VEXMAR-68178 format. One record per residue: x, y, z of N, C-alpha, C, O in turn; residue in one letter; chain. Coordinates in Angstrom, 3 decimals. Layout:
<atoms>
+----------+----------+----------+----------+----------+----------+----------+----------+----------+----------+----------+----------+------+------+
|     n.c1 |     n.c2 |     n.c3 |    ca.c1 |    ca.c2 |    ca.c3 |     c.c1 |     c.c2 |     c.c3 |     o.c1 |     o.c2 |     o.c3 | code | unit |
+----------+----------+----------+----------+----------+----------+----------+----------+----------+----------+----------+----------+------+------+
|        X |        Y |        Z |        X |        Y |        Z |        X |        Y |        Z |        X |        Y |        Z |    A |    A |
...
+----------+----------+----------+----------+----------+----------+----------+----------+----------+----------+----------+----------+------+------+
</atoms>
This chain:
<atoms>
+----------+----------+----------+----------+----------+----------+----------+----------+----------+----------+----------+----------+------+------+
|     n.c1 |     n.c2 |     n.c3 |    ca.c1 |    ca.c2 |    ca.c3 |     c.c1 |     c.c2 |     c.c3 |     o.c1 |     o.c2 |     o.c3 | code | unit |
+----------+----------+----------+----------+----------+----------+----------+----------+----------+----------+----------+----------+------+------+
|  -47.743 |  -92.175 |  -41.968 |  -46.503 |  -91.780 |  -42.499 |  -45.777 |  -91.074 |  -43.028 |  -46.549 |  -90.561 |  -43.838 |    M |    A |
|  -45.010 |  -90.711 |  -43.171 |  -44.631 |  -90.019 |  -44.526 |  -44.112 |  -89.949 |  -45.357 |  -43.075 |  -89.290 |  -45.283 |    A |    A |
|  -44.454 |  -90.532 |  -46.600 |  -43.463 |  -90.638 |  -48.581 |  -42.262 |  -90.178 |  -48.344 |  -41.930 |  -89.211 |  -47.658 |    R |    A |
|  -41.708 |  -90.820 |  -48.866 |  -40.636 |  -89.779 |  -49.614 |  -40.875 |  -88.425 |  -50.515 |  -40.164 |  -87.421 |  -50.482 |    E |    A |
|  -41.619 |  -88.556 |  -51.033 |  -42.764 |  -87.313 |  -52.238 |  -42.549 |  -86.624 |  -50.804 |  -41.484 |  -86.044 |  -50.594 |    S |    A |
|  -43.342 |  -86.666 |  -50.016 |  -43.907 |  -85.549 |  -49.288 |  -42.926 |  -85.152 |  -48.036 |  -43.179 |  -84.431 |  -47.071 |    E |    A |
|  -41.779 |  -85.824 |  -48.352 |  -40.873 |  -84.856 |  -47.137 |  -40.887 |  -83.680 |  -47.388 |  -41.814 |  -83.451 |  -48.165 |    K |    A |
|  -40.121 |  -82.455 |  -47.036 |  -40.277 |  -81.067 |  -46.924 |  -38.605 |  -81.181 |  -46.322 |  -38.162 |  -81.786 |  -45.346 |    V |    A |
|  -37.914 |  -80.321 |  -47.362 |  -36.897 |  -80.054 |  -47.258 |  -36.759 |  -78.423 |  -47.481 |  -37.072 |  -78.031 |  -48.605 |    R |    A |
|  -36.131 |  -77.002 |  -46.107 |  -35.883 |  -76.256 |  -46.014 |  -35.201 |  -75.744 |  -47.145 |  -34.584 |  -76.669 |  -47.675 |    N |    A |
|  -35.030 |  -74.579 |  -47.796 |  -33.073 |  -73.643 |  -48.289 |  -33.766 |  -72.716 |  -48.499 |  -34.175 |  -72.506 |  -49.641 |    I |    A |
|  -34.144 |  -71.768 |  -47.280 |  -33.824 |  -70.751 |  -47.054 |  -35.243 |  -69.950 |  -46.417 |  -36.338 |  -69.999 |  -46.977 |    S |    A |
|  -34.969 |  -69.209 |  -45.127 |  -35.717 |  -69.008 |  -44.299 |  -34.908 |  -67.291 |  -43.677 |  -33.840 |  -66.733 |  -43.425 |    T |    A |
|  -36.974 |  -67.054 |  -43.725 |  -36.538 |  -65.314 |  -43.425 |  -36.528 |  -64.710 |  -42.012 |  -37.382 |  -64.132 |  -41.340 |    N |    A |
|  -34.973 |  -65.130 |  -41.768 |  -35.787 |  -64.419 |  -39.748 |  -36.176 |  -63.038 |  -39.766 |  -37.178 |  -62.599 |  -39.202 |    R |    A |
|  -35.484 |  -62.477 |  -40.325 |  -35.895 |  -61.236 |  -39.809 |  -37.161 |  -61.256 |  -39.857 |  -37.502 |  -60.315 |  -39.140 |    K |    A |
|  -38.411 |  -61.935 |  -40.412 |  -39.920 |  -61.652 |  -40.768 |  -39.733 |  -61.315 |  -39.741 |  -39.395 |  -60.156 |  -39.503 |    A |    A |
|  -39.923 |  -62.387 |  -38.647 |  -40.649 |  -63.005 |  -37.703 |  -40.512 |  -62.277 |  -36.216 |  -41.211 |  -62.534 |  -35.236 |    F |    A |
|  -39.156 |  -61.049 |  -36.313 |  -38.238 |  -60.299 |  -35.992 |  -38.793 |  -58.617 |  -36.238 |  -38.972 |  -57.785 |  -35.348 |    H |    A |
|  -38.919 |  -58.499 |  -37.177 |  -39.538 |  -57.248 |  -37.669 |  -40.948 |  -57.209 |  -37.920 |  -41.410 |  -56.169 |  -38.388 |    N |    A |
|  -41.929 |  -58.468 |  -37.612 |  -43.036 |  -58.365 |  -38.446 |  -43.983 |  -59.343 |  -37.367 |  -43.431 |  -60.388 |  -37.025 |    F |    A |
|  -45.519 |  -59.053 |  -36.745 |  -46.575 |  -59.515 |  -36.226 |  -47.611 |  -60.695 |  -37.467 |  -48.562 |  -60.247 |  -38.108 |    T |    A |
|  -47.213 |  -61.972 |  -37.552 |  -47.669 |  -61.967 |  -38.432 |  -49.031 |  -62.359 |  -38.325 |  -49.534 |  -62.826 |  -37.303 |    I |    A |
|  -49.626 |  -62.155 |  -39.419 |  -51.291 |  -62.008 |  -39.219 |  -51.799 |  -63.322 |  -40.106 |  -52.475 |  -64.148 |  -39.492 |    L |    A |
|  -51.611 |  -63.486 |  -41.044 |  -51.902 |  -64.776 |  -41.804 |  -50.518 |  -65.078 |  -42.315 |  -49.415 |  -64.538 |  -42.389 |    D |    A |
|  -51.281 |  -66.515 |  -42.719 |  -49.512 |  -68.195 |  -43.662 |  -50.504 |  -68.293 |  -44.427 |  -51.677 |  -68.235 |  -44.057 |    E |    A |
|  -49.931 |  -68.526 |  -46.103 |  -50.224 |  -69.644 |  -46.590 |  -48.796 |  -70.077 |  -47.432 |  -47.637 |  -69.726 |  -47.208 |    L |    A |
|  -49.164 |  -70.681 |  -48.142 |  -48.411 |  -71.619 |  -49.003 |  -48.669 |  -72.160 |  -50.310 |  -49.619 |  -72.814 |  -50.738 |    T |    A |
|  -47.565 |  -71.722 |  -50.872 |  -47.658 |  -71.025 |  -52.048 |  -46.714 |  -72.329 |  -53.762 |  -45.675 |  -72.978 |  -53.879 |    C |    A |
|  -47.293 |  -72.183 |  -54.185 |  -46.271 |  -72.380 |  -55.949 |  -45.889 |  -72.235 |  -56.336 |  -46.449 |  -72.585 |  -57.375 |    G |    A |
|  -44.611 |  -71.673 |  -56.709 |  -43.756 |  -70.739 |  -57.042 |  -43.381 |  -71.383 |  -58.460 |  -42.996 |  -72.534 |  -58.663 |    I |    A |
|  -43.686 |  -69.866 |  -59.834 |  -43.305 |  -70.357 |  -61.582 |  -41.750 |  -70.182 |  -61.349 |  -41.060 |  -69.271 |  -60.891 |    A |    A |
|  -41.416 |  -71.806 |  -62.006 |  -39.754 |  -70.988 |  -62.096 |  -39.518 |  -71.546 |  -63.678 |  -40.353 |  -72.086 |  -64.402 |    L |    A |
|  -38.038 |  -71.221 |  -63.985 |  -37.685 |  -72.798 |  -65.317 |  -36.767 |  -72.940 |  -64.526 |  -36.630 |  -72.430 |  -63.414 |    V |    A |
|  -35.900 |  -73.864 |  -65.253 |  -35.275 |  -75.311 |  -64.682 |  -34.460 |  -74.959 |  -64.019 |  -34.395 |  -75.352 |  -62.854 |    G |    A |
|  -33.109 |  -73.655 |  -64.816 |  -32.305 |  -73.373 |  -63.889 |  -32.309 |  -72.614 |  -62.279 |  -31.600 |  -72.283 |  -61.329 |    T |    A |
|  -33.335 |  -72.634 |  -62.680 |  -33.288 |  -71.357 |  -60.976 |  -33.679 |  -72.862 |  -59.642 |  -33.386 |  -72.920 |  -58.448 |    E |    A |
|  -34.413 |  -73.861 |  -60.520 |  -35.223 |  -74.985 |  -60.099 |  -34.067 |  -75.555 |  -59.799 |  -34.348 |  -76.512 |  -59.077 |    V |    A |
|  -33.091 |  -75.506 |  -59.931 |  -31.650 |  -76.556 |  -60.514 |  -30.807 |  -75.816 |  -59.034 |  -30.656 |  -76.509 |  -58.028 |    K |    A |
|  -30.285 |  -74.273 |  -59.087 |  -30.242 |  -73.460 |  -57.784 |  -30.518 |  -74.010 |  -56.709 |  -29.577 |  -74.212 |  -55.942 |    S |    A |
|  -31.551 |  -74.329 |  -56.400 |  -32.254 |  -74.217 |  -55.006 |  -31.890 |  -75.197 |  -55.025 |  -31.220 |  -75.222 |  -53.992 |    L |    A |
|  -31.757 |  -76.737 |  -55.740 |  -31.476 |  -77.912 |  -54.878 |  -30.225 |  -77.644 |  -54.305 |  -30.048 |  -77.799 |  -53.096 |    R |    A |
|  -29.021 |  -77.117 |  -55.332 |  -28.048 |  -76.609 |  -54.312 |  -28.016 |  -76.052 |  -53.532 |  -27.041 |  -75.371 |  -53.216 |    D |    A |
|  -29.161 |  -76.130 |  -52.865 |  -29.286 |  -74.532 |  -51.454 |  -29.095 |  -73.312 |  -51.478 |  -28.628 |  -72.802 |  -50.460 |    G |    A |
|  -29.480 |  -72.227 |  -52.970 |  -28.881 |  -71.023 |  -52.621 |  -30.253 |  -70.081 |  -52.757 |  -31.082 |  -70.316 |  -53.635 |    H |    A |
|  -30.330 |  -69.531 |  -52.273 |  -31.913 |  -68.682 |  -52.618 |  -31.999 |  -67.847 |  -51.284 |  -32.004 |  -68.390 |  -50.179 |    A |    A |
|  -32.077 |  -66.244 |  -51.507 |  -31.880 |  -65.313 |  -50.596 |  -32.850 |  -64.314 |  -50.425 |  -32.679 |  -63.250 |  -51.020 |    V |    A |
|  -34.364 |  -64.553 |  -49.340 |  -34.682 |  -64.164 |  -49.580 |  -35.429 |  -63.225 |  -48.535 |  -36.639 |  -63.092 |  -48.348 |    I |    A |
|  -33.975 |  -62.404 |  -47.696 |  -34.662 |  -61.471 |  -46.800 |  -34.814 |  -60.310 |  -46.534 |  -35.001 |  -59.784 |  -45.436 |    G |    A |
|  -34.663 |  -59.413 |  -48.571 |  -35.205 |  -57.965 |  -48.499 |  -36.957 |  -58.655 |  -49.775 |  -37.806 |  -57.785 |  -49.964 |    A |    A |
|  -37.169 |  -59.784 |  -50.303 |  -38.192 |  -60.089 |  -50.802 |  -39.308 |  -59.426 |  -50.430 |  -39.024 |  -58.849 |  -49.380 |    A |    A |
|  -40.668 |  -59.154 |  -50.797 |  -42.168 |  -59.131 |  -50.402 |  -43.004 |  -59.553 |  -51.249 |  -42.642 |  -60.322 |  -52.140 |    F |    A |
|  -44.182 |  -59.163 |  -51.144 |  -45.242 |  -59.818 |  -52.488 |  -45.675 |  -58.694 |  -52.943 |  -45.396 |  -57.684 |  -52.297 |    G |    A |
|  -46.604 |  -58.554 |  -54.384 |  -47.172 |  -57.977 |  -54.180 |  -47.966 |  -58.413 |  -54.629 |  -47.807 |  -59.610 |  -54.871 |    Q |    A |
|  -49.575 |  -57.670 |  -55.118 |  -50.969 |  -58.186 |  -55.596 |  -51.160 |  -57.812 |  -57.001 |  -50.567 |  -56.741 |  -56.868 |    I |    A |
|  -51.432 |  -57.809 |  -57.995 |  -51.908 |  -57.114 |  -59.293 |  -52.283 |  -57.653 |  -60.747 |  -51.789 |  -57.989 |  -61.824 |    R |    A |
|  -53.394 |  -57.523 |  -60.113 |  -54.322 |  -57.999 |  -61.640 |  -54.629 |  -59.498 |  -61.016 |  -54.256 |  -60.382 |  -61.787 |    N |    A |
|  -55.038 |  -59.830 |  -60.177 |  -55.273 |  -60.733 |  -59.235 |  -54.430 |  -61.742 |  -59.209 |  -54.935 |  -62.637 |  -59.887 |    G |    A |
|  -53.477 |  -62.053 |  -58.813 |  -52.143 |  -62.216 |  -58.725 |  -51.270 |  -61.449 |  -58.432 |  -51.006 |  -60.249 |  -58.505 |    E |    A |
|  -50.666 |  -62.809 |  -57.912 |  -49.730 |  -62.386 |  -56.431 |  -48.373 |  -63.050 |  -57.360 |  -48.340 |  -63.961 |  -58.187 |    L |    A |
|  -47.080 |  -61.957 |  -56.694 |  -45.558 |  -62.741 |  -57.425 |  -45.136 |  -62.189 |  -55.730 |  -45.829 |  -61.756 |  -54.810 |    F |    A |
|  -43.410 |  -62.501 |  -55.907 |  -42.474 |  -62.545 |  -55.217 |  -41.200 |  -61.625 |  -55.885 |  -40.243 |  -61.994 |  -56.565 |    L |    A |
|  -41.628 |  -60.154 |  -55.360 |  -40.646 |  -59.503 |  -55.887 |  -39.188 |  -59.671 |  -54.976 |  -38.983 |  -60.032 |  -53.817 |    L |    A |
|  -38.048 |  -59.108 |  -56.389 |  -36.957 |  -58.685 |  -54.419 |  -35.993 |  -59.991 |  -54.328 |  -34.774 |  -59.963 |  -54.156 |    G |    A |
|  -36.935 |  -61.315 |  -54.505 |  -35.614 |  -62.180 |  -53.488 |  -34.604 |  -62.704 |  -54.744 |  -34.523 |  -62.073 |  -55.798 |    A |    A |
|  -34.100 |  -63.531 |  -54.569 |  -33.122 |  -63.759 |  -55.209 |  -32.672 |  -64.766 |  -55.897 |  -31.702 |  -64.254 |  -56.455 |    S |    A |
|  -32.724 |  -66.092 |  -56.315 |  -32.110 |  -67.301 |  -56.819 |  -30.519 |  -67.133 |  -57.301 |  -30.921 |  -67.240 |  -58.460 |    I |    A |
|  -29.982 |  -67.072 |  -57.361 |  -28.244 |  -67.564 |  -58.336 |  -28.294 |  -68.027 |  -59.118 |  -29.038 |  -69.007 |  -59.164 |    P |    A |
|  -27.404 |  -67.565 |  -60.467 |  -27.471 |  -68.484 |  -61.760 |  -27.470 |  -69.971 |  -61.615 |  -27.985 |  -70.333 |  -60.557 |    E |    A |
|  -27.294 |  -70.359 |  -61.925 |  -26.859 |  -71.681 |  -61.326 |  -25.249 |  -72.124 |  -62.315 |  -25.038 |  -72.059 |  -63.526 |    Y |    A |
|  -24.359 |  -72.562 |  -61.180 |  -23.190 |  -72.692 |  -61.159 |  -22.754 |  -73.593 |  -63.587 |  -22.027 |  -73.360 |  -64.553 |    S |    A |
|  -23.791 |  -74.475 |  -63.182 |  -23.702 |  -74.956 |  -64.473 |  -24.558 |  -75.334 |  -65.483 |  -24.636 |  -76.332 |  -66.199 |    H |    A |
|  -25.291 |  -74.132 |  -65.361 |  -25.749 |  -73.271 |  -66.958 |  -25.346 |  -72.406 |  -67.792 |  -24.465 |  -71.571 |  -67.584 |    G |    A |
|  -25.966 |  -72.557 |  -68.777 |  -25.149 |  -72.093 |  -70.127 |  -26.246 |  -70.503 |  -70.863 |  -27.458 |  -70.314 |  -70.763 |    N |    A |
|  -25.517 |  -69.916 |  -71.330 |  -26.206 |  -69.075 |  -72.048 |  -27.776 |  -68.186 |  -72.007 |  -28.120 |  -67.045 |  -72.315 |    L |    A |
|  -28.502 |  -69.456 |  -71.426 |  -30.413 |  -69.391 |  -70.972 |  -30.882 |  -69.373 |  -70.274 |  -32.107 |  -69.456 |  -70.196 |    H |    A |
|  -29.597 |  -69.177 |  -68.882 |  -29.695 |  -68.898 |  -67.197 |  -30.427 |  -67.569 |  -67.080 |  -30.362 |  -66.543 |  -67.756 |    N |    A |
|  -31.174 |  -67.918 |  -65.970 |  -32.492 |  -67.044 |  -65.344 |  -31.340 |  -66.028 |  -64.805 |  -30.199 |  -66.029 |  -64.344 |    H |    A |
|  -32.668 |  -64.950 |  -65.263 |  -31.784 |  -63.082 |  -63.911 |  -32.072 |  -64.074 |  -62.646 |  -32.814 |  -65.048 |  -62.526 |    K |    A |
|  -31.240 |  -63.465 |  -61.820 |  -31.596 |  -63.352 |  -60.196 |  -33.092 |  -63.049 |  -59.502 |  -34.012 |  -63.601 |  -58.898 |    P |    A |
|  -32.529 |  -61.410 |  -60.188 |  -33.384 |  -60.827 |  -59.146 |  -34.736 |  -60.564 |  -60.188 |  -35.417 |  -59.588 |  -59.871 |    E |    A |
|  -35.096 |  -61.177 |  -61.147 |  -36.079 |  -61.346 |  -61.789 |  -37.792 |  -61.573 |  -60.536 |  -37.409 |  -62.140 |  -59.513 |    R |    A |
|  -39.101 |  -61.319 |  -60.479 |  -40.585 |  -61.157 |  -60.245 |  -40.954 |  -62.514 |  -60.586 |  -40.773 |  -62.725 |  -61.785 |    E |    A |
|  -41.338 |  -63.354 |  -60.046 |  -41.366 |  -64.548 |  -60.169 |  -43.131 |  -64.358 |  -59.120 |  -43.522 |  -63.556 |  -58.272 |    R |    A |
|  -43.693 |  -65.486 |  -59.747 |  -45.175 |  -65.231 |  -59.999 |  -46.046 |  -66.405 |  -59.206 |  -46.043 |  -67.541 |  -59.678 |    K |    A |
|  -46.732 |  -66.135 |  -58.089 |  -46.799 |  -67.248 |  -57.305 |  -47.944 |  -68.118 |  -57.520 |  -48.604 |  -68.024 |  -58.555 |    L |    A |
|  -48.172 |  -68.806 |  -56.774 |  -49.683 |  -70.440 |  -57.047 |  -50.829 |  -69.663 |  -56.408 |  -51.031 |  -68.711 |  -57.161 |    L |    A |
|  -51.519 |  -69.621 |  -55.571 |  -52.797 |  -70.148 |  -55.242 |  -53.479 |  -69.503 |  -54.762 |  -52.966 |  -68.459 |  -54.356 |    A |    A |
|  -54.608 |  -69.634 |  -54.568 |  -56.228 |  -69.963 |  -55.048 |  -57.069 |  -68.054 |  -54.788 |  -57.045 |  -67.293 |  -53.820 |    R |    A |
|  -57.521 |  -67.970 |  -55.778 |  -58.005 |  -66.752 |  -55.691 |  -58.614 |  -66.588 |  -54.800 |  -57.945 |  -65.895 |  -54.033 |    R |    A |
|  -59.990 |  -66.920 |  -54.188 |  -59.708 |  -67.030 |  -53.089 |  -59.542 |  -66.417 |  -51.959 |  -60.146 |  -65.515 |  -51.378 |    R |    A |
|  -58.192 |  -67.352 |  -51.634 |  -56.953 |  -66.759 |  -50.828 |  -56.378 |  -64.670 |  -50.982 |  -56.130 |  -63.759 |  -50.193 |    E |    A |
|  -56.427 |  -64.867 |  -52.518 |  -55.327 |  -63.592 |  -53.430 |  -56.716 |  -62.477 |  -52.818 |  -56.353 |  -61.520 |  -52.134 |    I |    A |
|  -58.043 |  -62.622 |  -53.051 |  -58.715 |  -61.513 |  -53.298 |  -58.971 |  -61.153 |  -51.489 |  -59.590 |  -60.103 |  -51.318 |    D |    A |
|  -58.594 |  -61.849 |  -50.270 |  -58.848 |  -62.063 |  -48.645 |  -57.623 |  -60.859 |  -48.714 |  -57.709 |  -59.763 |  -48.161 |    K |    A |
|  -56.792 |  -61.204 |  -49.301 |  -55.384 |  -61.020 |  -49.186 |  -54.605 |  -59.248 |  -49.375 |  -53.844 |  -58.383 |  -48.942 |    W |    A |
|  -55.762 |  -59.779 |  -50.588 |  -55.851 |  -57.767 |  -51.385 |  -56.537 |  -56.709 |  -50.860 |  -56.239 |  -55.537 |  -51.091 |    Y |    A |
|  -58.153 |  -57.342 |  -49.620 |  -58.385 |  -56.105 |  -49.077 |  -57.904 |  -55.804 |  -48.382 |  -58.024 |  -54.588 |  -48.232 |    K |    A |
|  -56.802 |  -56.636 |  -47.173 |  -55.984 |  -56.769 |  -45.765 |  -54.972 |  -55.553 |  -46.179 |  -54.866 |  -54.516 |  -45.525 |    Q |    A |
|  -54.088 |  -55.920 |  -47.635 |  -52.904 |  -55.143 |  -48.232 |  -53.460 |  -53.378 |  -48.310 |  -53.055 |  -52.389 |  -47.698 |    V |    A |
|  -54.277 |  -53.505 |  -49.087 |  -55.375 |  -52.076 |  -48.777 |  -54.337 |  -51.208 |  -47.760 |  -53.328 |  -50.570 |  -48.060 |    R |    A |
|  -55.166 |  -51.495 |  -46.036 |  -55.155 |  -50.863 |  -45.431 |  -53.552 |  -50.544 |  -45.348 |  -52.614 |  -50.905 |  -46.058 |    E |    A |
|  -53.638 |  -49.643 |  -44.079 |  -52.293 |  -49.215 |  -43.658 |  -51.160 |  -49.389 |  -43.329 |  -51.241 |  -48.747 |  -42.281 |    K |    A |
|  -49.444 |  -49.962 |  -43.359 |  -48.968 |  -51.001 |  -42.577 |  -49.240 |  -51.903 |  -43.055 |  -48.458 |  -51.844 |  -44.004 |    G |    A |
|  -49.986 |  -53.157 |  -43.247 |  -49.904 |  -54.289 |  -43.730 |  -49.368 |  -54.507 |  -44.833 |  -49.343 |  -53.578 |  -45.641 |    V |    A |
|  -48.887 |  -55.564 |  -45.125 |  -47.882 |  -56.055 |  -45.916 |  -47.385 |  -57.393 |  -46.480 |  -47.224 |  -58.023 |  -45.434 |    T |    A |
|  -47.142 |  -57.976 |  -47.181 |  -47.201 |  -59.301 |  -47.094 |  -45.247 |  -59.854 |  -48.399 |  -44.706 |  -59.711 |  -49.495 |    I |    A |
|  -45.126 |  -60.478 |  -47.023 |  -43.457 |  -61.347 |  -47.351 |  -42.700 |  -63.039 |  -46.826 |  -42.711 |  -63.676 |  -45.773 |    V |    A |
|  -42.210 |  -63.221 |  -47.950 |  -41.892 |  -64.703 |  -47.867 |  -41.234 |  -65.241 |  -46.392 |  -40.371 |  -64.443 |  -46.025 |    P |    A |
|  -41.387 |  -66.262 |  -45.540 |  -41.150 |  -66.272 |  -44.659 |  -40.360 |  -67.536 |  -45.327 |  -39.813 |  -67.664 |  -44.232 |    L |    A |
|  -39.983 |  -68.237 |  -45.846 |  -39.073 |  -69.570 |  -46.766 |  -39.862 |  -69.849 |  -47.636 |  -41.041 |  -69.588 |  -47.876 |    D |    A |
|  -38.814 |  -70.604 |  -48.240 |  -39.284 |  -71.313 |  -49.113 |  -38.568 |  -72.591 |  -49.298 |  -37.360 |  -72.560 |  -49.063 |    I |    A |
|  -39.033 |  -73.589 |  -49.634 |  -38.433 |  -75.112 |  -49.531 |  -39.027 |  -76.077 |  -50.712 |  -39.752 |  -75.644 |  -51.608 |    H |    A |
|  -38.567 |  -77.620 |  -50.575 |  -39.092 |  -78.973 |  -51.382 |  -40.458 |  -79.235 |  -50.648 |  -40.575 |  -79.558 |  -49.466 |    F |    A |
|  -41.191 |  -79.095 |  -51.306 |  -42.465 |  -80.218 |  -51.104 |  -42.568 |  -81.554 |  -51.927 |  -43.296 |  -81.793 |  -52.890 |    E |    A |
|  -41.262 |  -82.706 |  -51.035 |  -41.097 |  -84.343 |  -52.470 |  -40.200 |  -82.936 |  -53.575 |  -39.355 |  -82.095 |  -53.267 |    G |    A |
|  -40.702 |  -83.162 |  -54.523 |  -39.560 |  -82.196 |  -56.168 |  -40.802 |  -80.918 |  -55.768 |  -41.134 |  -80.659 |  -56.924 |    H |    A |
|  -41.397 |  -80.279 |  -55.167 |  -41.877 |  -78.944 |  -55.671 |  -41.853 |  -78.278 |  -55.249 |  -42.376 |  -78.145 |  -54.142 |    L |    A |
|  -41.112 |  -77.264 |  -55.970 |  -40.557 |  -75.974 |  -55.179 |  -42.078 |  -74.687 |  -53.837 |  -42.429 |  -73.567 |  -54.208 |    V |    A |
|  -42.290 |  -74.953 |  -53.281 |  -43.239 |  -73.611 |  -52.143 |  -42.882 |  -72.332 |  -51.272 |  -41.911 |  -72.080 |  -50.560 |    K |    A |
|  -43.567 |  -71.907 |  -51.465 |  -43.547 |  -70.342 |  -50.741 |  -44.084 |  -70.181 |  -49.455 |  -45.229 |  -70.631 |  -49.481 |    V |    A |
|  -43.703 |  -69.608 |  -47.966 |  -44.473 |  -69.837 |  -46.621 |  -44.402 |  -68.529 |  -47.129 |  -43.367 |  -68.027 |  -47.568 |    K |    A |
|  -45.883 |  -67.777 |  -47.051 |  -45.768 |  -66.046 |  -47.555 |  -47.066 |  -66.143 |  -46.277 |  -48.081 |  -66.822 |  -46.121 |    M |    A |
|  -46.404 |  -65.118 |  -45.565 |  -47.219 |  -64.258 |  -44.373 |  -47.914 |  -62.727 |  -45.001 |  -47.442 |  -62.030 |  -45.899 |    A |    A |
|  -49.149 |  -62.496 |  -44.221 |  -49.587 |  -61.699 |  -44.873 |  -49.541 |  -60.246 |  -43.312 |  -50.512 |  -60.358 |  -42.565 |    L |    A |
|  -48.588 |  -59.139 |  -42.948 |  -47.465 |  -58.777 |  -42.071 |  -48.011 |  -57.424 |  -41.507 |  -48.553 |  -56.538 |  -42.168 |    V |    A |
|  -47.774 |  -57.429 |  -40.207 |  -48.411 |  -55.995 |  -39.971 |  -46.811 |  -55.272 |  -38.946 |  -46.380 |  -55.843 |  -37.944 |    R |    A |
|  -46.256 |  -54.095 |  -39.469 |  -44.507 |  -54.412 |  -38.807 |  -44.930 |  -53.253 |  -37.439 |  -45.661 |  -52.282 |  -37.244 |    G |    A |
|  -43.788 |  -54.228 |  -36.604 |  -43.669 |  -54.075 |  -35.203 |  -43.221 |  -52.795 |  -34.616 |  -42.413 |  -52.181 |  -35.313 |    K |    A |
|  -43.556 |  -52.257 |  -33.506 |  -42.851 |  -51.141 |  -33.129 |  -42.260 |  -51.063 |  -32.421 |  -42.737 |  -51.785 |  -31.546 |    K |    A |
|  -41.013 |  -50.449 |  -31.914 |  -39.924 |  -50.182 |  -31.508 |  -40.538 |  -50.681 |  -30.459 |  -41.369 |  -51.465 |  -30.918 |    L |    A |
|  -40.631 |  -50.672 |  -28.871 |  -41.453 |  -51.233 |  -28.395 |  -41.727 |  -52.785 |  -28.119 |  -41.450 |  -53.534 |  -27.182 |    Y |    A |
|  -42.605 |  -52.994 |  -29.735 |  -42.794 |  -54.478 |  -29.399 |  -41.799 |  -54.976 |  -30.003 |  -42.179 |  -55.989 |  -30.590 |    D |    A |
|  -40.457 |  -54.740 |  -30.200 |  -39.700 |  -55.624 |  -30.128 |  -38.693 |  -55.947 |  -29.349 |  -37.836 |  -56.827 |  -29.419 |    K |    A |
|  -38.947 |  -55.005 |  -28.502 |  -38.066 |  -54.930 |  -27.237 |  -38.827 |  -55.817 |  -26.249 |  -38.059 |  -56.589 |  -25.675 |    R |    A |
|  -39.741 |  -55.904 |  -25.984 |  -40.934 |  -56.731 |  -25.218 |  -40.825 |  -58.769 |  -25.867 |  -41.059 |  -59.706 |  -25.103 |    A |    A |
|  -40.320 |  -58.992 |  -27.773 |  -40.485 |  -59.607 |  -27.185 |  -39.357 |  -60.356 |  -27.486 |  -39.151 |  -61.511 |  -27.856 |    A |    A |
|  -38.554 |  -59.195 |  -27.176 |  -36.633 |  -60.018 |  -26.997 |  -37.228 |  -60.397 |  -25.207 |  -37.281 |  -61.496 |  -24.655 |    D |    A |
|  -37.528 |  -59.308 |  -24.772 |  -38.108 |  -59.583 |  -23.322 |  -38.597 |  -60.798 |  -23.393 |  -38.250 |  -61.505 |  -22.447 |    K |    A |
|  -39.185 |  -61.232 |  -24.065 |  -40.594 |  -62.436 |  -23.765 |  -39.148 |  -63.650 |  -23.974 |  -38.986 |  -64.554 |  -23.155 |    E |    A |
|  -38.218 |  -63.460 |  -25.172 |  -37.665 |  -64.119 |  -25.223 |  -36.163 |  -64.734 |  -24.056 |  -35.989 |  -65.930 |  -23.818 |    K |    A |
|  -35.783 |  -64.263 |  -23.819 |  -34.286 |  -64.553 |  -22.834 |  -35.314 |  -64.911 |  -21.667 |  -34.861 |  -65.585 |  -20.742 |    S |    A |
|  -37.153 |  -64.381 |  -21.601 |  -37.458 |  -65.203 |  -20.158 |  -36.933 |  -66.045 |  -20.060 |  -35.984 |  -66.314 |  -19.323 |    I |    A |
|  -37.689 |  -66.874 |  -21.112 |  -37.784 |  -68.118 |  -21.304 |  -36.951 |  -68.953 |  -21.232 |  -37.110 |  -70.048 |  -20.693 |    K |    A |
|  -35.288 |  -68.301 |  -22.111 |  -34.018 |  -68.836 |  -22.264 |  -33.909 |  -69.171 |  -21.354 |  -34.041 |  -70.376 |  -21.143 |    K |    A |
|  -33.644 |  -68.385 |  -20.446 |  -33.579 |  -67.964 |  -18.710 |  -34.251 |  -69.530 |  -18.024 |  -33.453 |  -70.168 |  -17.337 |    D |    A |
|  -35.012 |  -69.850 |  -18.121 |  -36.461 |  -70.673 |  -17.336 |  -35.860 |  -72.072 |  -18.008 |  -35.773 |  -73.114 |  -17.358 |    M |    A |
|  -35.551 |  -71.980 |  -19.073 |  -35.390 |  -73.577 |  -19.649 |  -34.290 |  -73.425 |  -19.077 |  -34.511 |  -73.860 |  -17.947 |    R |    A |
|  -32.421 |  -72.830 |  -19.141 |  -31.111 |  -72.433 |  -18.504 |  -31.735 |  -73.853 |  -17.330 |  -31.515 |  -75.058 |  -17.455 |    R |    A |
|  -32.925 |  -72.807 |  -15.726 |  -32.668 |  -73.231 |  -14.890 |  -33.109 |  -75.293 |  -15.152 |  -32.358 |  -76.266 |  -15.223 |    V |    A |
|  -34.348 |  -75.191 |  -15.208 |  -34.993 |  -76.177 |  -15.614 |  -33.966 |  -76.946 |  -16.037 |  -33.973 |  -78.015 |  -15.426 |    M |    A |
|  -33.421 |  -76.895 |  -16.520 |  -32.444 |  -77.835 |  -17.537 |  -31.136 |  -78.529 |  -16.018 |  -30.601 |  -79.600 |  -15.730 |    E |    A |
|  -31.157 |  -77.661 |  -15.681 |  -29.878 |  -76.781 |  -14.271 |  -30.793 |  -78.458 |  -13.719 |  -30.665 |  -79.568 |  -14.234 |    S |    A |
|  -31.347 |  -78.203 |  -12.972 |  -32.245 |  -78.608 |  -11.963 |  -32.356 |  -80.449 |  -11.782 |  -33.104 |  -80.942 |  -10.937 |    H |    A |
+----------+----------+----------+----------+----------+----------+----------+----------+----------+----------+----------+----------+------+------+
</atoms>
C-alpha cells in the first residue's frame, strides 16, 4: 500500500514525444530547482513540449523547458527558460552519452511529476520516427480503437 509520501502526481506530459520518436530507454531523474520553481510546479504550470536533454562534462541538463514565474513571487523569481541540471547516476549518464553520439539519437523529457514532495523528470533516449512509421502507428492505434469499440458493443 502506497503511503502519502510515495504518491505520484503528474504535472506535465510530452505527448508529442510518443508520436514523433521511438523510445529506446527511460530514466527517472531528480531535477535541481529553486524555490519559486517548485511553487510554480505545485500550481501545475510547466511546458516541456520543446524541451530536450544534453550531456555536458558528464552531467545531464534539461534545456528548453518552461516553468513560468511564480505568480506570488518577488524580485527573486526564477527565469522561466533557464537550463536545469538533472540528477542521475554517473553510470546511466555515461551509458546514454555513448548512444547519443550516434546519428539520430537524442534525449527528450516524457513527463514532470511529483513523487511525494520531490520533483522528478522522466527522460527518454529516443530515435526519430520516419513519416511511414508515424502512419503505421496511427493506423495500428485506429484499428485497436475500432476493435475495442466493437467488443464493448457486444
